[in-house]
A tleap script that builds the chain and sets N, CA, C and O, in Angstrom:
source leaprc.protein.ff14SB
mol = sequence {
  NMET LEU VAL GLU ALA ILE LEU MET THR THR
  THR ASP HIE ASN TYR LEU VAL LEU PRO MET
  LEU MET VAL ALA ALA VAL GLY PHE ALA LEU
  THR PRO LEU ALA ALA ALA TRP ALA TRP ALA
  HIE PHE PHE SER PRO ALA LYS PRO GLY LYS
  ASP LYS ASN ALA ILE TYR GLU CYS GLY LEU
  GLU ALA LYS GLY ASP ALA TRP ILE HIE PHE
  ARG SER GLU TYR TYR LEU TYR GLY ILE ILE
  PHE LEU VAL PHE ASP VAL GLU THR ILE PHE
  LEU LEU PRO PHE ALA VAL ALA PHE THR GLY
  LEU SER VAL GLY ALA PHE VAL ALA MET ILE
  ILE PHE LEU LEU LEU LEU VAL GLU GLY LEU
  VAL TRP ALA TRP ARG LYS GLY ILE LEU ASN
  TRP CHIE
}
set mol.1.N position { 21.450 44.696 24.029 }
set mol.1.CA position { 22.376 43.425 24.384 }
set mol.1.C position { 21.573 42.582 24.183 }
set mol.1.O position { 22.265 41.565 24.244 }
set mol.2.N position { 20.467 42.236 23.957 }
set mol.2.CA position { 19.802 40.248 24.476 }
set mol.2.C position { 19.775 40.074 21.552 }
set mol.2.O position { 19.857 39.534 20.448 }
set mol.3.N position { 19.629 40.894 22.283 }
set mol.3.CA position { 20.259 40.898 20.333 }
set mol.3.C position { 20.693 40.752 19.461 }
set mol.3.O position { 20.226 40.280 18.425 }
set mol.4.N position { 21.806 41.171 19.717 }
set mol.4.CA position { 23.297 40.433 19.680 }
set mol.4.C position { 23.482 39.191 20.502 }
set mol.4.O position { 23.289 38.051 20.082 }
set mol.5.N position { 23.711 39.380 21.209 }
set mol.5.CA position { 23.600 37.995 21.354 }
set mol.5.C position { 22.884 36.728 20.464 }
set mol.5.O position { 23.200 35.692 19.880 }
set mol.6.N position { 21.515 37.682 20.831 }
set mol.6.CA position { 20.422 36.093 19.380 }
set mol.6.C position { 20.466 36.468 18.983 }
set mol.6.O position { 19.334 36.856 18.692 }
set mol.7.N position { 21.480 37.118 18.199 }
set mol.7.CA position { 22.236 37.363 16.262 }
set mol.7.C position { 23.509 36.715 15.648 }
set mol.7.O position { 23.846 36.471 14.490 }
set mol.8.N position { 24.238 36.481 17.181 }
set mol.8.CA position { 25.127 35.547 17.692 }
set mol.8.C position { 25.151 34.284 17.180 }
set mol.8.O position { 25.360 33.691 16.122 }
set mol.9.N position { 24.944 34.145 17.992 }
set mol.9.CA position { 23.407 32.747 18.178 }
set mol.9.C position { 23.322 32.070 17.084 }
set mol.9.O position { 23.597 30.893 16.855 }
set mol.10.N position { 22.611 33.538 15.903 }
set mol.10.CA position { 21.933 32.521 14.577 }
set mol.10.C position { 23.116 32.819 13.732 }
set mol.10.O position { 23.075 32.964 12.510 }
set mol.11.N position { 23.760 32.868 14.185 }
set mol.11.CA position { 25.154 33.316 13.017 }
set mol.11.C position { 26.144 31.588 12.576 }
set mol.11.O position { 26.612 31.286 11.478 }
set mol.12.N position { 26.182 30.743 13.911 }
set mol.12.CA position { 25.991 29.161 13.978 }
set mol.12.C position { 25.280 28.261 12.927 }
set mol.12.O position { 25.603 27.549 11.976 }
set mol.13.N position { 23.921 28.732 13.708 }
set mol.13.CA position { 22.973 27.656 12.967 }
set mol.13.C position { 22.114 28.354 12.671 }
set mol.13.O position { 21.310 28.951 13.387 }
set mol.14.N position { 22.318 28.302 10.707 }
set mol.14.CA position { 21.302 29.165 10.257 }
set mol.14.C position { 19.871 28.853 9.911 }
set mol.14.O position { 19.501 28.966 8.743 }
set mol.15.N position { 18.931 28.412 10.992 }
set mol.15.CA position { 17.584 27.199 11.611 }
set mol.15.C position { 17.249 27.019 12.812 }
set mol.15.O position { 16.484 26.155 13.240 }
set mol.16.N position { 18.276 28.503 13.881 }
set mol.16.CA position { 17.502 28.898 14.418 }
set mol.16.C position { 16.642 29.770 15.127 }
set mol.16.O position { 16.117 29.660 16.235 }
set mol.17.N position { 16.584 31.095 13.842 }
set mol.17.CA position { 16.085 31.418 13.301 }
set mol.17.C position { 14.422 30.958 14.188 }
set mol.17.O position { 13.949 31.289 15.275 }
set mol.18.N position { 13.913 30.013 13.005 }
set mol.18.CA position { 12.266 30.226 12.998 }
set mol.18.C position { 12.136 28.908 13.917 }
set mol.18.O position { 11.300 28.058 13.611 }
set mol.19.N position { 12.849 28.764 14.887 }
set mol.19.CA position { 11.992 27.978 16.110 }
set mol.19.C position { 11.622 29.202 17.402 }
set mol.19.O position { 10.824 29.196 18.339 }
set mol.20.N position { 12.774 30.337 16.839 }
set mol.20.CA position { 12.887 31.667 18.248 }
set mol.20.C position { 11.484 32.342 17.525 }
set mol.20.O position { 10.595 32.891 18.174 }
set mol.21.N position { 11.487 32.201 16.263 }
set mol.21.CA position { 9.397 33.143 15.988 }
set mol.21.C position { 8.417 32.872 16.199 }
set mol.21.O position { 7.403 33.568 16.247 }
set mol.22.N position { 8.674 31.030 16.478 }
set mol.22.CA position { 8.046 30.330 16.293 }
set mol.22.C position { 7.001 30.184 17.816 }
set mol.22.O position { 5.826 29.866 18.001 }
set mol.23.N position { 8.319 30.666 18.857 }
set mol.23.CA position { 8.156 30.987 20.038 }
set mol.23.C position { 7.470 32.061 19.993 }
set mol.23.O position { 6.265 32.221 20.189 }
set mol.24.N position { 8.840 33.317 19.545 }
set mol.24.CA position { 7.350 34.860 19.578 }
set mol.24.C position { 6.562 34.593 19.335 }
set mol.24.O position { 5.804 34.716 20.297 }
set mol.25.N position { 5.721 33.932 17.897 }
set mol.25.CA position { 4.183 34.192 17.435 }
set mol.25.C position { 3.366 33.534 18.639 }
set mol.25.O position { 2.225 33.984 18.738 }
set mol.26.N position { 3.643 32.768 19.373 }
set mol.26.CA position { 3.314 32.466 20.296 }
set mol.26.C position { 3.092 33.072 21.502 }
set mol.26.O position { 1.971 33.567 21.615 }
set mol.27.N position { 3.849 33.181 22.458 }
set mol.27.CA position { 3.831 33.977 22.863 }
set mol.27.C position { 2.801 34.977 23.130 }
set mol.27.O position { 1.952 34.998 24.022 }
set mol.28.N position { 3.181 36.291 21.627 }
set mol.28.CA position { 2.868 37.105 21.164 }
set mol.28.C position { 1.103 36.770 21.076 }
set mol.28.O position { 0.263 37.571 20.664 }
set mol.29.N position { 0.925 35.839 21.413 }
set mol.29.CA position { -0.484 35.769 20.975 }
set mol.29.C position { -1.373 34.978 21.903 }
set mol.29.O position { -2.529 34.617 21.685 }
set mol.30.N position { -0.254 34.662 23.530 }
set mol.30.CA position { -0.720 33.664 23.569 }
set mol.30.C position { -0.307 35.077 25.196 }
set mol.30.O position { -1.179 34.951 26.056 }
set mol.31.N position { 0.470 35.881 25.472 }
set mol.31.CA position { 0.760 36.852 26.288 }
set mol.31.C position { -0.920 37.816 26.884 }
set mol.31.O position { -1.298 37.866 28.054 }
set mol.32.N position { -1.527 38.363 25.858 }
set mol.32.CA position { -2.783 38.999 26.051 }
set mol.32.C position { -4.415 38.022 26.313 }
set mol.32.O position { -5.556 38.476 26.402 }
set mol.33.N position { -4.134 37.167 26.353 }
set mol.33.CA position { -4.656 36.725 26.730 }
set mol.33.C position { -4.354 35.929 28.556 }
set mol.33.O position { -4.915 36.279 29.595 }
set mol.34.N position { -3.863 35.411 28.477 }
set mol.34.CA position { -3.070 35.998 29.918 }
set mol.34.C position { -3.424 37.277 30.955 }
set mol.34.O position { -4.253 37.253 31.865 }
set mol.35.N position { -2.777 38.119 30.657 }
set mol.35.CA position { -3.127 39.432 30.636 }
set mol.35.C position { -4.992 39.235 30.911 }
set mol.35.O position { -5.280 39.134 32.104 }
set mol.36.N position { -5.882 39.195 30.180 }
set mol.36.CA position { -7.341 38.913 30.044 }
set mol.36.C position { -7.731 38.603 30.950 }
set mol.36.O position { -8.396 39.273 31.740 }
set mol.37.N position { -7.172 36.767 31.093 }
set mol.37.CA position { -7.361 36.297 32.570 }
set mol.37.C position { -6.574 36.543 34.074 }
set mol.37.O position { -7.236 36.474 35.110 }
set mol.38.N position { -5.431 36.771 34.098 }
set mol.38.CA position { -5.102 37.108 35.280 }
set mol.38.C position { -6.054 38.440 35.519 }
set mol.38.O position { -6.874 38.250 36.417 }
set mol.39.N position { -6.130 39.953 34.811 }
set mol.39.CA position { -7.222 41.167 35.407 }
set mol.39.C position { -8.819 40.150 35.745 }
set mol.39.O position { -9.222 40.244 36.904 }
set mol.40.N position { -9.607 39.301 34.843 }
set mol.40.CA position { -10.794 38.822 35.292 }
set mol.40.C position { -10.713 37.927 36.682 }
set mol.40.O position { -11.591 37.549 37.459 }
set mol.41.N position { -9.308 37.756 36.659 }
set mol.41.CA position { -9.611 36.421 38.220 }
set mol.41.C position { -8.767 37.639 38.992 }
set mol.41.O position { -8.546 36.632 39.665 }
set mol.42.N position { -7.947 38.979 39.686 }
set mol.42.CA position { -7.378 38.644 40.322 }
set mol.42.C position { -8.533 40.313 40.807 }
set mol.42.O position { -8.923 40.226 41.971 }
set mol.43.N position { -8.861 41.198 40.316 }
set mol.43.CA position { -8.888 42.717 39.506 }
set mol.43.C position { -11.217 42.744 39.277 }
set mol.43.O position { -11.897 43.625 39.803 }
set mol.44.N position { -11.609 41.997 38.727 }
set mol.44.CA position { -12.814 41.749 39.468 }
set mol.44.C position { -14.011 41.358 39.570 }
set mol.44.O position { -14.965 41.445 38.798 }
set mol.45.N position { -13.942 41.102 40.162 }
set mol.45.CA position { -15.679 41.481 41.444 }
set mol.45.C position { -16.341 39.712 40.554 }
set mol.45.O position { -16.639 39.484 39.382 }
set mol.46.N position { -16.337 38.733 41.906 }
set mol.46.CA position { -17.529 38.319 41.517 }
set mol.46.C position { -18.935 38.388 42.064 }
set mol.46.O position { -19.235 38.494 43.253 }
set mol.47.N position { -19.570 38.330 41.265 }
set mol.47.CA position { -21.031 38.186 42.375 }
set mol.47.C position { -22.214 37.717 41.644 }
set mol.47.O position { -23.255 38.353 41.481 }
set mol.48.N position { -21.915 36.421 41.181 }
set mol.48.CA position { -23.225 36.092 40.317 }
set mol.48.C position { -24.603 36.163 41.165 }
set mol.48.O position { -24.622 35.723 42.315 }
set mol.49.N position { -25.373 36.541 40.767 }
set mol.49.CA position { -26.748 36.716 40.822 }
set mol.49.C position { -27.977 36.398 39.996 }
set mol.49.O position { -27.839 35.474 39.194 }
set mol.50.N position { -29.225 37.036 40.053 }
set mol.50.CA position { -30.463 36.329 39.023 }
set mol.50.C position { -29.880 37.703 37.636 }
set mol.50.O position { -30.176 37.337 36.498 }
set mol.51.N position { -29.197 39.007 37.702 }
set mol.51.CA position { -29.707 39.311 36.701 }
set mol.51.C position { -28.453 39.026 35.897 }
set mol.51.O position { -28.288 39.672 34.863 }
set mol.52.N position { -27.334 37.907 36.354 }
set mol.52.CA position { -25.923 38.891 36.555 }
set mol.52.C position { -25.733 37.094 35.809 }
set mol.52.O position { -24.560 36.721 35.808 }
set mol.53.N position { -26.532 36.292 35.356 }
set mol.53.CA position { -26.430 35.488 34.641 }
set mol.53.C position { -28.445 34.966 34.140 }
set mol.53.O position { -29.082 33.913 34.112 }
set mol.54.N position { -28.578 35.639 34.003 }
set mol.54.CA position { -29.744 36.085 33.453 }
set mol.54.C position { -29.405 36.608 31.623 }
set mol.54.O position { -28.714 37.620 31.506 }
set mol.55.N position { -29.966 35.814 30.111 }
set mol.55.CA position { -30.132 35.627 29.181 }
set mol.55.C position { -30.256 37.310 28.999 }
set mol.55.O position { -30.979 37.964 29.751 }
set mol.56.N position { -29.333 38.035 27.733 }
set mol.56.CA position { -28.879 39.276 27.620 }
set mol.56.C position { -28.095 39.427 26.364 }
set mol.56.O position { -26.938 39.246 25.986 }
set mol.57.N position { -29.635 39.986 25.711 }
set mol.57.CA position { -28.750 39.944 23.583 }
set mol.57.C position { -29.894 42.135 23.819 }
set mol.57.O position { -30.932 42.478 24.384 }
set mol.58.N position { -29.490 42.414 23.510 }
set mol.58.CA position { -28.894 43.728 22.370 }
set mol.58.C position { -29.339 44.649 23.131 }
set mol.58.O position { -29.070 45.717 22.581 }
set mol.59.N position { -29.796 44.798 23.957 }
set mol.59.CA position { -30.878 45.464 25.433 }
set mol.59.C position { -31.840 45.191 26.128 }
set mol.59.O position { -32.357 45.872 27.013 }
set mol.60.N position { -32.234 43.744 25.590 }
set mol.60.CA position { -32.927 43.269 25.822 }
set mol.60.C position { -33.741 42.330 26.546 }
set mol.60.O position { -32.893 41.465 26.766 }
set mol.61.N position { -34.541 42.011 26.939 }
set mol.61.CA position { -34.743 40.413 27.883 }
set mol.61.C position { -35.003 39.509 27.213 }
set mol.61.O position { -36.087 39.817 26.718 }
set mol.62.N position { -34.435 37.577 26.471 }
set mol.62.CA position { -35.051 37.459 26.422 }
set mol.62.C position { -36.630 37.440 26.060 }
set mol.62.O position { -37.317 38.358 26.507 }
set mol.63.N position { -37.173 36.535 25.349 }
set mol.63.CA position { -38.915 35.814 25.290 }
set mol.63.C position { -38.876 35.171 24.327 }
set mol.63.O position { -38.416 35.376 23.204 }
set mol.64.N position { -39.470 34.214 24.865 }
set mol.64.CA position { -39.914 33.226 23.493 }
set mol.64.C position { -38.924 31.989 23.533 }
set mol.64.O position { -38.247 31.969 24.561 }
set mol.65.N position { -38.769 31.303 22.943 }
set mol.65.CA position { -38.136 30.920 21.949 }
set mol.65.C position { -37.113 30.655 21.036 }
set mol.65.O position { -37.326 30.728 19.825 }
set mol.66.N position { -36.267 30.422 21.394 }
set mol.66.CA position { -34.537 31.169 20.637 }
set mol.66.C position { -34.452 29.968 19.066 }
set mol.66.O position { -33.428 29.686 18.444 }
set mol.67.N position { -35.838 29.484 18.790 }
set mol.67.CA position { -35.282 28.820 17.751 }
set mol.67.C position { -36.159 29.026 17.272 }
set mol.67.O position { -37.227 28.592 17.703 }
set mol.68.N position { -36.030 30.124 15.671 }
set mol.68.CA position { -37.036 30.402 15.313 }
set mol.68.C position { -36.631 29.950 13.626 }
set mol.68.O position { -35.550 29.388 13.451 }
set mol.69.N position { -37.287 30.145 12.757 }
set mol.69.CA position { -37.871 29.718 11.335 }
set mol.69.C position { -37.301 30.575 10.618 }
set mol.69.O position { -38.270 31.191 10.176 }
set mol.70.N position { -36.283 31.110 10.136 }
set mol.70.CA position { -35.480 31.878 9.082 }
set mol.70.C position { -36.022 31.444 7.362 }
set mol.70.O position { -36.090 30.235 7.141 }
set mol.71.N position { -36.317 32.208 6.434 }
set mol.71.CA position { -36.905 31.995 4.979 }
set mol.71.C position { -35.135 31.715 4.192 }
set mol.71.O position { -34.320 32.552 3.805 }
set mol.72.N position { -35.086 30.597 4.198 }
set mol.72.CA position { -33.261 30.459 3.039 }
set mol.72.C position { -34.102 31.760 1.944 }
set mol.72.O position { -34.433 32.065 3.089 }
set mol.73.N position { -34.528 32.433 1.274 }
set mol.73.CA position { -35.110 33.703 0.573 }
set mol.73.C position { -34.072 34.543 0.567 }
set mol.73.O position { -33.428 34.964 -0.394 }
set mol.74.N position { -33.943 34.783 1.853 }
set mol.74.CA position { -33.452 35.466 2.013 }
set mol.74.C position { -31.927 35.679 1.924 }
set mol.74.O position { -31.142 36.526 1.497 }
set mol.75.N position { -31.905 34.495 2.536 }
set mol.75.CA position { -29.589 34.103 2.669 }
set mol.75.C position { -29.272 34.557 0.655 }
set mol.75.O position { -28.669 35.420 0.017 }
set mol.76.N position { -30.367 32.989 0.285 }
set mol.76.CA position { -30.209 33.424 -1.154 }
set mol.76.C position { -29.820 34.304 -1.926 }
set mol.76.O position { -29.124 34.301 -2.941 }
set mol.77.N position { -30.483 35.273 -1.188 }
set mol.77.CA position { -30.764 37.080 -2.007 }
set mol.77.C position { -30.007 37.387 -1.029 }
set mol.77.O position { -30.631 36.493 -0.458 }
set mol.78.N position { -29.178 37.813 -0.151 }
set mol.78.CA position { -28.009 38.252 0.309 }
set mol.78.C position { -26.776 37.521 -0.701 }
set mol.78.O position { -25.943 38.252 -1.236 }
set mol.79.N position { -26.740 35.851 -0.927 }
set mol.79.CA position { -25.097 35.082 -0.944 }
set mol.79.C position { -25.236 36.092 -3.207 }
set mol.79.O position { -24.408 36.766 -3.820 }
set mol.80.N position { -26.123 35.796 -3.449 }
set mol.80.CA position { -26.556 36.648 -4.648 }
set mol.80.C position { -26.271 38.107 -5.319 }
set mol.80.O position { -25.990 38.469 -6.461 }
set mol.81.N position { -26.524 38.933 -3.778 }
set mol.81.CA position { -26.298 40.302 -4.140 }
set mol.81.C position { -24.405 40.516 -3.931 }
set mol.81.O position { -23.497 41.225 -4.366 }
set mol.82.N position { -24.574 39.630 -3.182 }
set mol.82.CA position { -22.747 39.714 -2.327 }
set mol.82.C position { -21.503 39.633 -3.742 }
set mol.82.O position { -20.454 40.274 -3.816 }
set mol.83.N position { -21.924 38.876 -4.502 }
set mol.83.CA position { -21.173 37.750 -5.389 }
set mol.83.C position { -21.084 39.337 -6.636 }
set mol.83.O position { -20.281 40.269 -6.688 }
set mol.84.N position { -22.559 38.932 -7.634 }
set mol.84.CA position { -22.422 40.366 -7.918 }
set mol.84.C position { -21.922 42.197 -7.386 }
set mol.84.O position { -21.468 43.177 -7.976 }
set mol.85.N position { -22.330 41.875 -5.979 }
set mol.85.CA position { -20.474 43.166 -6.602 }
set mol.85.C position { -19.782 43.366 -5.895 }
set mol.85.O position { -19.498 44.505 -5.525 }
set mol.86.N position { -19.262 42.294 -5.455 }
set mol.86.CA position { -17.961 42.750 -6.302 }
set mol.86.C position { -17.267 41.514 -7.158 }
set mol.86.O position { -16.138 41.106 -7.430 }
set mol.87.N position { -18.603 41.186 -7.402 }
set mol.87.CA position { -17.891 40.820 -9.134 }
set mol.87.C position { -18.006 41.883 -10.052 }
set mol.87.O position { -17.245 42.079 -10.999 }
set mol.88.N position { -18.892 42.496 -9.767 }
set mol.88.CA position { -18.255 44.035 -10.467 }
set mol.88.C position { -18.202 45.422 -10.564 }
set mol.88.O position { -18.467 46.375 -11.296 }
set mol.89.N position { -17.380 44.847 -8.660 }
set mol.89.CA position { -16.505 44.964 -7.684 }
set mol.89.C position { -14.529 44.986 -9.324 }
set mol.89.O position { -13.596 45.780 -9.453 }
set mol.90.N position { -14.931 43.614 -10.116 }
set mol.90.CA position { -13.830 44.015 -11.278 }
set mol.90.C position { -13.841 44.801 -12.060 }
set mol.90.O position { -12.804 45.448 -12.200 }
set mol.91.N position { -15.004 45.107 -12.925 }
set mol.91.CA position { -15.756 45.736 -13.983 }
set mol.91.C position { -14.361 47.298 -13.654 }
set mol.91.O position { -13.711 47.979 -14.447 }
set mol.92.N position { -14.414 47.288 -12.658 }
set mol.92.CA position { -13.945 48.557 -12.802 }
set mol.92.C position { -12.078 48.949 -13.074 }
set mol.92.O position { -11.709 50.074 -13.409 }
set mol.93.N position { -11.731 48.528 -12.993 }
set mol.93.CA position { -9.679 48.432 -13.774 }
set mol.93.C position { -9.781 48.177 -15.098 }
set mol.93.O position { -9.069 48.813 -15.874 }
set mol.94.N position { -10.398 47.512 -15.422 }
set mol.94.CA position { -11.216 47.127 -17.105 }
set mol.94.C position { -11.850 49.142 -17.659 }
set mol.94.O position { -11.335 49.777 -18.580 }
set mol.95.N position { -12.958 49.631 -16.796 }
set mol.95.CA position { -13.247 50.444 -17.463 }
set mol.95.C position { -11.819 51.339 -17.448 }
set mol.95.O position { -11.128 51.190 -18.456 }
set mol.96.N position { -11.224 52.387 -16.262 }
set mol.96.CA position { -9.937 52.804 -15.536 }
set mol.96.C position { -9.552 52.548 -17.992 }
set mol.96.O position { -9.879 52.971 -19.101 }
set mol.97.N position { -8.469 51.325 -17.073 }
set mol.97.CA position { -7.761 51.497 -18.493 }
set mol.97.C position { -8.468 50.665 -19.665 }
set mol.97.O position { -7.842 49.817 -20.300 }
set mol.98.N position { -10.042 51.013 -19.952 }
set mol.98.CA position { -10.086 50.867 -21.614 }
set mol.98.C position { -9.726 51.267 -22.592 }
set mol.98.O position { -10.238 50.862 -23.635 }
set mol.99.N position { -8.789 52.139 -22.594 }
set mol.99.CA position { -8.099 52.346 -23.785 }
set mol.99.C position { -6.665 51.540 -24.443 }
set mol.99.O position { -6.259 51.034 -25.489 }
set mol.100.N position { -6.158 51.875 -22.754 }
set mol.100.CA position { -4.806 51.194 -23.096 }
set mol.100.C position { -4.823 49.292 -23.094 }
set mol.100.O position { -3.767 48.699 -22.875 }
set mol.101.N position { -5.951 48.620 -23.323 }
set mol.101.CA position { -6.364 47.854 -23.066 }
set mol.101.C position { -5.815 46.634 -25.133 }
set mol.101.O position { -6.309 46.781 -26.251 }
set mol.102.N position { -5.041 45.949 -24.803 }
set mol.102.CA position { -5.025 44.297 -25.894 }
set mol.102.C position { -6.209 44.114 -26.004 }
set mol.102.O position { -6.973 44.388 -25.078 }
set mol.103.N position { -6.824 43.375 -27.699 }
set mol.103.CA position { -7.200 42.575 -27.558 }
set mol.103.C position { -7.388 42.049 -27.151 }
set mol.103.O position { -8.594 42.038 -26.903 }
set mol.104.N position { -6.464 40.797 -26.456 }
set mol.104.CA position { -7.083 39.709 -25.330 }
set mol.104.C position { -7.751 40.541 -24.312 }
set mol.104.O position { -8.959 40.718 -24.468 }
set mol.105.N position { -7.143 41.106 -23.245 }
set mol.105.CA position { -7.931 41.346 -22.277 }
set mol.105.C position { -9.254 42.243 -22.973 }
set mol.105.O position { -10.248 42.392 -22.261 }
set mol.106.N position { -9.252 42.836 -24.373 }
set mol.106.CA position { -11.159 42.971 -23.977 }
set mol.106.C position { -11.943 41.484 -24.287 }
set mol.106.O position { -13.163 41.489 -24.123 }
set mol.107.N position { -11.261 40.145 -24.750 }
set mol.107.CA position { -11.786 39.669 -24.815 }
set mol.107.C position { -11.688 38.525 -23.885 }
set mol.107.O position { -11.748 37.477 -24.529 }
set mol.108.N position { -11.543 38.297 -22.426 }
set mol.108.CA position { -11.482 38.083 -21.455 }
set mol.108.C position { -12.932 38.752 -20.373 }
set mol.108.O position { -13.859 38.214 -19.768 }
set mol.109.N position { -12.461 40.195 -20.578 }
set mol.109.CA position { -13.464 41.291 -19.932 }
set mol.109.C position { -14.361 40.305 -20.910 }
set mol.109.O position { -14.033 39.132 -20.732 }
set mol.110.N position { -15.451 40.473 -21.939 }
set mol.110.CA position { -16.131 40.200 -22.841 }
set mol.110.C position { -16.871 38.746 -22.246 }
set mol.110.O position { -18.036 38.378 -22.396 }
set mol.111.N position { -15.821 38.121 -21.571 }
set mol.111.CA position { -15.735 36.843 -21.720 }
set mol.111.C position { -16.615 36.703 -19.407 }
set mol.111.O position { -17.515 36.203 -18.732 }
set mol.112.N position { -15.472 37.532 -19.343 }
set mol.112.CA position { -16.468 37.244 -17.285 }
set mol.112.C position { -17.850 38.497 -17.624 }
set mol.112.O position { -18.907 38.538 -16.994 }
set mol.113.N position { -17.603 39.075 -18.341 }
set mol.113.CA position { -19.289 40.393 -18.641 }
set mol.113.C position { -20.508 38.362 -18.730 }
set mol.113.O position { -21.261 37.787 -17.944 }
set mol.114.N position { -20.171 38.176 -19.633 }
set mol.114.CA position { -20.998 36.412 -20.498 }
set mol.114.C position { -20.863 36.013 -19.028 }
set mol.114.O position { -20.985 37.012 -18.319 }
set mol.115.N position { -20.727 35.288 -18.574 }
set mol.115.CA position { -20.410 34.844 -17.460 }
set mol.115.C position { -21.492 35.352 -16.074 }
set mol.115.O position { -22.491 34.808 -15.605 }
set mol.116.N position { -20.787 36.599 -15.714 }
set mol.116.CA position { -22.055 37.341 -14.381 }
set mol.116.C position { -23.029 37.643 -15.091 }
set mol.116.O position { -23.969 38.018 -14.390 }
set mol.117.N position { -23.399 37.664 -16.938 }
set mol.117.CA position { -25.164 38.055 -17.436 }
set mol.117.C position { -24.902 35.927 -17.418 }
set mol.117.O position { -24.438 35.563 -16.337 }
set mol.118.N position { -24.962 35.644 -17.662 }
set mol.118.CA position { -25.535 33.993 -17.661 }
set mol.118.C position { -25.993 33.686 -15.590 }
set mol.118.O position { -27.080 33.390 -15.094 }
set mol.119.N position { -24.779 33.903 -14.977 }
set mol.119.CA position { -24.946 33.868 -13.464 }
set mol.119.C position { -26.459 34.710 -13.345 }
set mol.119.O position { -27.583 34.208 -13.338 }
set mol.120.N position { -26.169 35.820 -13.276 }
set mol.120.CA position { -27.582 36.649 -13.431 }
set mol.120.C position { -28.609 35.612 -13.828 }
set mol.120.O position { -28.973 34.813 -12.965 }
set mol.121.N position { -29.269 35.526 -15.428 }
set mol.121.CA position { -30.388 35.183 -15.748 }
set mol.121.C position { -30.513 33.491 -14.874 }
set mol.121.O position { -31.454 32.959 -14.286 }
set mol.122.N position { -29.742 33.246 -15.022 }
set mol.122.CA position { -29.518 31.452 -14.257 }
set mol.122.C position { -30.186 31.814 -12.560 }
set mol.122.O position { -31.148 31.234 -12.057 }
set mol.123.N position { -29.388 32.889 -11.930 }
set mol.123.CA position { -31.099 33.272 -10.872 }
set mol.123.C position { -32.589 33.634 -10.521 }
set mol.123.O position { -33.461 33.718 -9.656 }
set mol.124.N position { -32.070 33.854 -12.423 }
set mol.124.CA position { -34.239 34.510 -12.154 }
set mol.124.C position { -34.437 32.940 -12.686 }
set mol.124.O position { -35.454 32.457 -12.189 }
set mol.125.N position { -34.243 32.689 -12.927 }
set mol.125.CA position { -34.991 31.002 -13.217 }
set mol.125.C position { -35.086 30.854 -12.758 }
set mol.125.O position { -36.237 30.739 -12.337 }
set mol.126.N position { -33.665 30.517 -11.810 }
set mol.126.CA position { -34.862 29.883 -10.230 }
set mol.126.C position { -35.774 29.754 -9.493 }
set mol.126.O position { -36.350 28.970 -8.738 }
set mol.127.N position { -35.768 31.150 -10.070 }
set mol.127.CA position { -36.750 32.060 -8.837 }
set mol.127.C position { -35.820 32.732 -7.716 }
set mol.127.O position { -36.219 33.001 -6.583 }
set mol.128.N position { -34.485 32.972 -8.209 }
set mol.128.CA position { -33.656 33.737 -6.956 }
set mol.128.C position { -34.318 35.099 -6.722 }
set mol.128.O position { -35.383 34.964 -6.121 }
set mol.129.N position { -34.123 35.911 -6.908 }
set mol.129.CA position { -35.079 36.829 -6.670 }
set mol.129.C position { -36.243 37.147 -6.484 }
set mol.129.O position { -36.686 37.868 -5.591 }
set mol.130.N position { -37.052 36.384 -7.703 }
set mol.130.CA position { -38.375 37.111 -6.592 }
set mol.130.C position { -39.007 36.600 -5.257 }
set mol.130.O position { -38.763 35.648 -4.517 }
set mol.131.N position { -39.758 37.440 -5.251 }
set mol.131.CA position { -39.841 37.661 -3.353 }
set mol.131.C position { -42.026 36.978 -3.623 }
set mol.131.O position { -42.966 37.493 -4.230 }
set mol.132.N position { -41.913 35.838 -2.895 }
set mol.132.CA position { -42.725 34.795 -2.356 }
set mol.132.C position { -43.437 35.455 -1.369 }
set mol.132.O position { -44.254 34.842 -0.683 }
savepdb mol mol.pdb
quit
């Protein structure tokens, strides 16, 4: 019955669907947040204390300063790994359809491989792949 009423109003006004969808999208996003807030407010016991307010991470009590110096080389090594890992996945369709490809597709894949090799040589010369 409600759907029929909505459809009847939208046939007269073509763009009335957009605000209705926007209201539905916002309601779809806010309803779980409101339900979680209501559950926490009405059903969860509030028992603040020393243990409940303590800093807790990964099952261990925090010790020392949280500001630890991380070496950026680890991040660079990880980013280089991700780049080459994801880009080599693009080689799979080429390998599967190798015999059915045209000369243009073969040249495009050779250029792609040359760019990968160029990136690897660049990373090697910059010393990103060397552990100090």
